[in-house]
N, C-alpha and C positions, 0 to 999 in steps of 0.2 A: 527338348521336351519342356524345359523350363520356359522357353519362349511361347510354347503352345498354352501352358498354364496361365501365363500373364495375359495372353491373348484371350483366353476363355474367361478369365476374371474380368477383363475390360468389357467383354461382350455381356457378361452377367450383370455387371454394374449398369451398363447402358440399358440392358433389357429391363432390369429392375427399376431404373429411373423412368423409363418410358411407361412401364406398367403403373407406377405410382402416379405419374402425371396424368395418365389417361383416366384413372379413376377420380382424381381430384378435379378434373375438368368436367366431369359428368354430373354436376349437381343440377337439380331441377330448379329453374328460375321461376319466380313469381308465386311460389308456394307459401310464402310467408303470409300470415293472416293480415287482413286489412286492419290498419290501425283504427282504434275506436276514437271518434272525434271527442275533444274535450267537452265536458258538460257545459251547457249554457248557463252563464252566471245569472243569479236571480235579478229581476229588475230593480233598479235603484229607486227607492221611495224617498222623495224629498218631503220632509216634514215642514208644513207651513205654519208660521207663527200666527197665533190668534190675532184677529183684527182688533186694534185698540185705537180709539180716537176721542177727541173732545170737541165740543162746539164752542167757538169763540165769537164774541161780538165786541167790536171795537178793541180787540187785543186782549180781552179778559174772558176766561171761561165762564159760561153761563151757570148761574145758580139754578140747578135743575128742580129745586123745591120751591122757588119763588116765581112770581109772575114778572116777566121782563117787560118794562114799559118802553114802548116804541114811540119815538117822536115822528109823526108823519104816517104815511101809509105803506112804507117799505122799510126794510132793515137788511143790512149786509151781514151775513154770518159766514163762518169759515169752519169747515170740518177738517181739523188738524189730526192727521193720522200719525200716531207716535210709535206704532209697531213697525216691524219690517214689512215693507209692501209685498204682497203676493206677486209671484213672477208674471202673472197675466194682468195684474192691475186690479182695480176695484170698481164697483158700481156704487154711486152715491145717490140715494133717493131721499128727497125732502118733500114732506107733505105737511100742509097746515090746514086744519079743519076748525070750524067754529065749535066751541065746547058745548053750546046749547043744543045744536041739532046735527052735529057731525057733517055739515055741509062743507065741501072742499073749497077753500079759499085760494090755495096755491099748491102746485106740485111740480116737481122737477126730478129728472133722472139723468145723470151724467156718468161717463166712464172716466177713470183717472188712473194715472200711474205716478202721481206725485203726492207728497205729504200734505201740502196746503191746497185746500179746495174751497174757494170762495163761491157763495151762492147768494143772490139777492132775492129775498122774499118780498113779493109785491101783493097788492090787492087787499091790504088790511083796512078794516073799517074802524074809525075812532069809536071807542067805548065797547067794542066787541071782543070778548075773551076768546082766544084761540089756543089750540094745542099744536105745537110743531113736533114732528117726528123725523129724525134723521137716521137713516139706516145705511151702514157701509158694509158691503158684501164682497167677498173675494170672487173674482171671475173664474178662478181655477178650482175653487172648492166652495160650492154654494152654502154648505153648512157652516162655513167660517164667516160669521156676520156679527155685528154689534149694533144695538139700537139705543139712541138717546132721545128722550122726550122732555119738553119743557113748555111752559105756558107763556104766552105773550099777548099783549093788548096794546092797541094804538091809542094815543092820547088825543 
């Protein structure tokens, strides 16, 4: 009888093991919720430095409050940008007009991605007072611009 008891216990343990395994194997797959995607990070905003430059003639900055005397009918100027250049570069516009009637004597527009920007103003008439305007504008942010104005006259 003791053998029968051992036999029944073995069968009981086996039956119990089978019963436990059958329930643990019956889980529903795929019922877990869909993971929420991580939130999109905000866009990176790069702050652009304000455009800062000076106008040089023959290596010296122009005195913006005095008339610059030009020998001849042309003069080489340089728009030297001292600020960090915008990522897309700048547009440099130079216009020279007669002070008396605002008639255009010279105009130029160039794109640049360098600090030194030479421009030769031509078409000056001896004895005629003119006003030169240099505007440097960021290509990536049009509101980022600086203007310098000075008077010049050819002798």
